[in-house]
C-alpha positions in Angstrom: 26.9 48.6 31.6 25.3 45.9 29.5 22.0 44.5 30.8 22.6 40.8 31.6 18.9 40.0 32.4 17.3 37.3 30.3 13.9 37.9 28.7 12.0 35.1 27.1 9.1 34.9 24.8 7.6 32.0 22.7 6.3 32.5 19.2 3.7 30.1 17.7 3.5 31.7 14.3 4.5 31.3 10.7 4.4 35.0 9.9 6.0 37.8 11.9 3.7 40.9 12.1 3.8 44.1 14.1 2.3 42.4 17.2 5.4 40.2 17.4 7.7 43.1 16.7 6.0 45.0 19.5 6.7 42.2 21.9 10.4 42.1 20.9 10.6 45.9 21.2 9.2 45.7 24.7 11.3 42.8 25.7 14.5 44.6 24.6 13.9 47.2 27.4 14.5 44.5 30.0 17.6 42.7 28.8 18.8 40.0 26.3 15.9 38.6 24.2 15.5 34.9 23.8 12.8 33.7 21.5 11.4 30.2 21.7 9.8 28.5 18.7 7.2 25.9 19.6 7.9 22.6 17.9 5.5 21.1 15.3 4.0 18.4 17.5 3.1 20.9 20.3 2.0 23.6 17.8 -0.6 21.2 16.3 -2.1 20.6 19.7 -1.8 24.3 20.9 -2.7 26.4 17.9 -2.9 25.3 14.3 -1.0 23.3 11.7 2.3 25.1 10.7 2.5 26.2 7.1 6.3 26.3 7.1 8.8 24.0 8.7 10.3 24.3 12.2 13.7 25.1 10.7 12.1 27.9 8.6 10.3 29.3 11.7 13.6 29.3 13.6 15.3 31.2 10.8 12.4 33.6 10.7 12.8 34.5 14.4 16.6 34.8 14.1 16.1 37.4 11.4 14.2 39.7 13.7 16.2 42.7 14.8 16.6 42.8 18.6 16.6 39.0 19.0 19.7 37.7 20.7 19.0 33.9 20.7 16.5 31.5 19.3 15.7 28.1 20.8 13.1 25.3 20.2 10.5 25.0 22.9 9.6 21.3 23.1 6.5 21.7 25.3 3.6 24.1 25.4 4.1 24.4 29.1 7.2 26.3 30.1 8.8 23.8 32.6 11.8 22.9 30.4 12.4 26.5 29.4 12.3 27.8 32.9 14.6 25.0 34.1 17.1 25.5 31.2 17.2 29.3 31.0 15.7 30.6 34.3 14.6 33.8 32.5 14.3 36.9 34.7 11.3 37.9 32.6 8.8 36.1 30.4 6.9 38.5 28.1 3.6 37.6 26.4 0.5 39.3 25.0 -2.4 39.7 27.4 -4.7 37.6 25.2 -4.1 34.4 27.2 -5.8 35.5 30.4 -9.1 33.7 29.5 -9.9 30.5 27.6 -7.9 27.2 27.4 -4.5 29.0 27.4 -5.2 30.5 30.8 -3.9 27.3 32.4 -0.5 27.7 30.7 -0.3 31.2 32.0 -1.2 30.2 35.6 1.4 27.4 35.6 4.1 29.7 34.3 3.3 32.3 37.0 3.9 29.5 39.6 7.1 28.4 38.0 8.5 32.0 38.0 7.5 32.5 41.6 9.9 29.8 42.7 12.9 31.9 41.9 11.6 35.5 41.6 11.0 35.6 37.9 8.4 38.0 36.5 5.7 37.7 33.8 5.3 40.9 31.7 2.1 41.1 29.6 1.6 43.6 26.8 -1.7 44.5 25.2 -2.4 42.2 22.3 -2.0 43.9 19.0 -5.2 43.6 17.0 -5.6 46.1 14.1 -6.7 45.9 10.5 -3.2 44.7 9.3 -2.9 42.0 11.9 -6.4 40.7 11.3 -5.6 40.6 7.5 -2.4 38.6 8.1 -4.3 36.1 10.3 -7.0 35.8 7.7 -4.3 35.2 5.0 -2.7 32.4 7.1 -6.1 30.7 7.5 -6.7 31.0 3.8 -3.4 29.4 3.0 -4.2 26.5 5.3 -7.6 26.1 3.5 -6.1 26.1 0.0 -6.4 22.7 -1.7 -2.7 22.1 -2.3 -2.0 22.7 1.4 -5.0 21.0 2.9 -4.8 17.9 0.7 -1.3 16.9 1.9 -1.8 17.6 5.5 -3.2 14.2 6.5 0.0 12.5 5.4 2.0 15.1 7.3 -0.1 14.6 10.4 0.4 10.8 10.3 4.2 11.4 10.3 4.1 14.0 13.1 1.5 12.7 15.6 1.0 9.4 17.5 -2.7 9.4 16.4 -4.6 11.6 14.0 -7.8 12.4 15.9 -10.7 12.7 13.5 -14.3 13.6 14.1 -17.3 13.6 11.8 -18.6 16.8 10.2 -21.7 16.9 8.1 -22.3 20.7 7.7 -20.4 24.0 7.9 -21.5 24.4 11.5 -20.3 20.9 12.6 -17.1 21.6 10.6 -16.6 24.7 12.7 -17.1 22.7 15.9 -14.4 20.2 14.7 -12.1 23.1 13.7 -12.4 25.3 16.8 -13.0 22.9 19.8 -9.9 23.2 22.0 -9.7 21.7 25.6 -7.3 21.8 28.5 -6.5 18.4 29.9 -3.8 17.4 32.4 -1.8 20.6 31.7 -2.0 20.3 27.9 -4.2 21.8 25.2 -5.7 19.4 22.7 -7.9 19.5 19.6 -9.0 17.4 16.6 -6.7 17.0 13.7 -9.0 16.1 10.9 -12.7 15.7 9.8 -14.6 12.7 8.6 -17.4 13.3 6.1 -19.5 10.2 6.8 -22.0 8.8 4.3 -24.3 7.8 7.3 -24.2 11.3 8.8 -24.5 13.1 5.5 -27.5 11.0 4.6 -29.1 11.4 8.0 -28.7 15.2 7.9 -30.6 15.1 4.7 -33.3 12.7 6.0 -32.3 9.9 3.7 -31.4 6.3 4.3 -27.8 5.3 4.3 -27.9 3.2 1.1 -25.8 5.5 -1.2 -29.1 7.2 -2.1 -27.4 10.6 -1.6 -25.4 11.0 -4.8 -21.8 12.2 -5.1 -22.8 15.6 -6.4 -24.7 16.2 -3.1 -21.8 14.8 -1.1 -19.5 17.2 -2.8 -21.7 20.1 -1.9 -21.4 19.1 1.8 -17.7 18.9 1.5 -17.6 22.3 -0.1 -19.7 23.8 2.7 -17.3 22.4 5.3 -14.2 23.5 3.3 -15.4 27.0 3.0 -15.2 27.7 6.7 -12.5 25.3 7.9 -8.8 24.5 7.3 -8.4 20.9 8.7 -7.9 17.9 6.4 -11.0 15.9 5.3 -11.3 12.2 5.0 -14.4 11.2 2.9 -16.4 8.1 3.5 -16.6 6.8 -0.1 -18.9 3.8 0.7 -18.0 1.1 -1.9 -16.6 3.6 -4.4 -19.3 2.6 -6.9 -18.4 1.5 -10.3 -14.6 1.6 -11.0 -15.3 4.0 -13.9 -17.1 6.4 -11.6 -14.6 6.0 -8.8 -11.7 7.0 -11.1 -13.6 10.2 -11.9 -14.4 10.9 -8.3 -10.8 10.5 -7.2 -9.8 13.3 -9.6 -12.6 15.5 -8.3 -11.8 15.0 -4.6 -8.1 15.5 -5.2 -8.7 18.7 -7.1 -11.0 20.0 -4.2 -8.3 19.4 -1.6 -9.8 16.3 0.1 -7.0 14.4 1.8 -8.3 10.8 1.6 -11.2 8.6 0.6 -12.0 5.4 2.3 -13.8 2.7 0.3 -15.2 -0.6 1.6 -14.9 -4.0 0.0 -18.6 -4.7 -0.4 -20.7 -4.9 -3.5 -24.4 -4.3 -4.4 -26.8 -2.1 -2.5 -24.8 -0.6 0.4 -26.0 -1.6 3.9 -24.6 -0.1 7.0 -21.9 -2.3 8.6 -23.6 -2.1 12.0 -26.2 -4.6 10.6 -23.4 -7.2 10.1 -24.8 -10.5 9.0 -28.3 -9.6 10.1 -28.9 -8.4 6.5 -27.5 -9.9 3.3 -24.2 -8.2 2.5 -21.8 -9.3 -0.2 -18.1 -8.8 0.1 -16.3 -8.0 -3.2 -13.6 -10.4 -4.4 -10.0 -9.5 -3.6 -9.2 -9.3 -7.3 -12.1 -6.9 -8.2 -11.5 -4.6 -5.2 -7.7 -4.5 -5.8 -8.4 -3.5 -9.4 -10.6 -0.6 -8.2 -7.8 0.6 -5.9 -5.2 0.4 -8.6 -7.4 2.3 -11.1 -8.0 5.0 -8.5 -4.3 5.3 -7.8 -3.5 5.5 -11.5 -6.0 8.3 -11.9 -4.7 10.7 -9.2 -2.3 13.4 -10.2 -0.5 14.1 -6.9 1.3 12.0 -4.3 -0.7 13.7 -1.6 -4.2 12.1 -2.0 -4.8 8.8 -0.1 -7.0 5.9 -1.1 -7.7 3.8 2.1 -9.2 0.3 1.8 -11.8 -0.6 4.4 -11.9 -4.3 5.1 -15.3 -5.8 6.1 -14.1 -9.4 6.9 -14.5 -9.1 10.6 -18.0 -7.4 10.3 -19.1 -10.2 8.0 -17.5 -13.0 10.1 -15.1 -14.1 7.4 -12.3 -14.5 9.9 -8.9 -13.0 10.8 -6.9 -14.7 8.0 -9.3 -13.4 5.3 -8.9 -9.9 6.7 -5.1 -10.2 6.7 -5.1 -11.6 3.2 -7.1 -8.8 1.9 -4.9 -6.2 3.7 -1.8 -7.7 2.0 -3.5 -7.6 -1.4 -4.9 -4.1 -1.1 -1.6 -2.7 0.0 0.1 -4.4 -3.0 -2.6 -2.9 -5.2 -1.6 0.6 -4.0 -3.8 1.3 -1.0 -2.3 4.1 1.1 -3.9 2.8 4.3 -6.0 0.0 5.8 -9.2 0.5 7.8 -10.2 -2.4 9.8 -13.8 -2.5 11.3 -15.6 -4.4 13.9 -19.0 -4.3 15.6 -18.0 -6.2 18.7 -18.1 -4.4 22.1 -14.6 -5.2 23.0 -11.5 -4.3 20.8 -9.8 -7.7 21.0 -10.2 -8.7 17.4 -9.2 -5.2 16.2 -6.0 -5.3 18.3 -5.3 -8.8 17.1 -5.5 -7.7 13.5 -3.3 -4.6 14.1 -0.7 -6.6 15.9 -0.5 -9.3 13.1 -0.6 -6.7 10.3 2.2 -4.6 12.0 4.5 -7.7 12.2 4.4 -7.8 8.4 3.9 -4.1 7.6 5.4 -1.4 9.8 4.5 1.6 7.6 1.1 1.4 6.0 -1.3 3.5 8.1 -4.1 1.7 10.0 -7.4 3.4 10.6 -10.0 2.3 13.2 -13.5 3.6 14.1 -14.1 2.8 17.8 -17.9 3.2 17.8 -18.9 -0.2 19.3 -15.6 -0.8 21.2 -15.6 2.7 22.7 -13.8 2.0 26.0 -10.4 1.8 24.4 -8.3 5.0 24.3 -6.3 6.6 21.5 -3.1 5.9 23.4 -3.9 2.2 23.7 -4.8 2.0 20.0 -1.5 3.8 19.1 0.4 1.1 21.0 -0.9 -1.4 18.6 0.1 0.5 15.5 -3.1 2.5 14.8 -2.5 5.9 13.1 -5.9 7.4 12.6 -8.9 7.2 15.0 -12.2 8.3 13.6 -15.2 9.3 15.8 -17.5 8.7 13.0 -21.0 9.7 14.1 -21.0 11.1 17.7 -21.9 14.7 16.8 -25.0 13.5 14.8 -26.0 11.1 17.6 -25.7 13.8 20.3 -27.6 16.4 18.3 -30.6 14.3 17.4 -31.9 13.4 20.9 -31.2 17.0 22.1 -33.2 18.5 19.3 -36.0 15.9 19.7 -36.3 16.6 23.4 -36.5 20.3 22.8 -39.3 19.9 20.3 -41.2 17.6 22.8 -40.8 20.1 25.7 -42.0 23.1 23.6 -45.1 21.1 22.5 -45.8 20.0 26.1 -45.5 23.5 27.6 -46.7 25.6 24.7 -43.7 27.9 25.2 -39.9 27.9 25.1 -39.0 28.9 28.6 -38.6 25.4 30.0 -35.9 24.5 27.4 -34.0 27.8 27.4 -31.5 26.9 30.2 -30.1 24.0 28.2 -29.7 25.9 25.0 -26.6 27.6 23.7 -27.2 31.3 23.1 -27.4 32.6 19.6 -24.6 35.0 20.5 -22.3 32.1 21.4 -23.1 30.3 18.2 -22.4 33.3 16.2 -18.9 33.6 17.7 -18.0 30.3 16.1 -18.4 32.0 12.7 -15.6 34.2 11.4 -16.6 37.5 9.9 -14.9 38.4 6.6 
């Protein structure tokens, strides 16, 4: 008699290896095998960016011998699946018992209890071949042609692209690997911001474009070597147009996704100073010409040049900011960054609302450093596509390191600081071995 029991498993992968085949083989012992394929939006939050489309992943799972049906799982939690299928068994590797994924497991167990379903866990397959396939997938994600286009893909796939600064390989790993559980969902950052301020600060230099592009490129290379997520570069003013054109080609070739340049001229001063120091805004004509020259130089459609408007910082008014936005988009800008140093987000939201009435597609970027009470969801409601946390890692690290140095000097030993330090063992686990 044919077994009518339903067995469900969810795959979050672009490549089928023996670990997945082992799960299917085990599942087949219990009944008809239904495989769920997690959709793109949830996969980005749960695991990593997909290297093939959802349709291709569905076809891949359908091709596995022993699979009776394939569906799309719309949520990382199993509520909809359990409600729709009511599987007799859910089968999963035993690697989700600890870490952020444990909350998904615990919730599933409760769902299954309601009607007598059962969770079956099989030992996670980790051998030389599986490790190699995982490494190959990461390497593919890190390749320039894949990394470069990912920012555009993320803008189209997620409500807000969450971006955090990175200024070294280690901070890049923090941006890459930090995953949290919040309200029943997993979440992580989507992209990295290589800030001129943080890069200069890490080198002990003032933020006045003193650190040249060659040094900035070495920082990018350090980050790229150990990460896979897309990179947005703080390009300051872009420099001379002739130099900017050359740098666009270099960044594009490396696999950087975007450069943001600001419409100021002369010796760069940090925007946080506002009108307290003399800062000169470039003319609309000159800055538009720089954008156009950069766009003409790039060789792919993936790379983005984003124009940062300083009108609100320099108290030139809302209409000036909007006029510049219109001109910069016409010149070819792939996005608009609007900046403010006010403590409330009102003028930023006003700009976004007015710009969105005229332009519904050009991405808007904001950096909520001073107006830090507003949430990503609220910004998204006003048409914001990219939120950059531009300097928080640097600002958190400096006082912690300074206090540690003070306490060691005071106590003439390290015991008093040890309780608040991360162990070397835990730090090393961030770093993948080849």
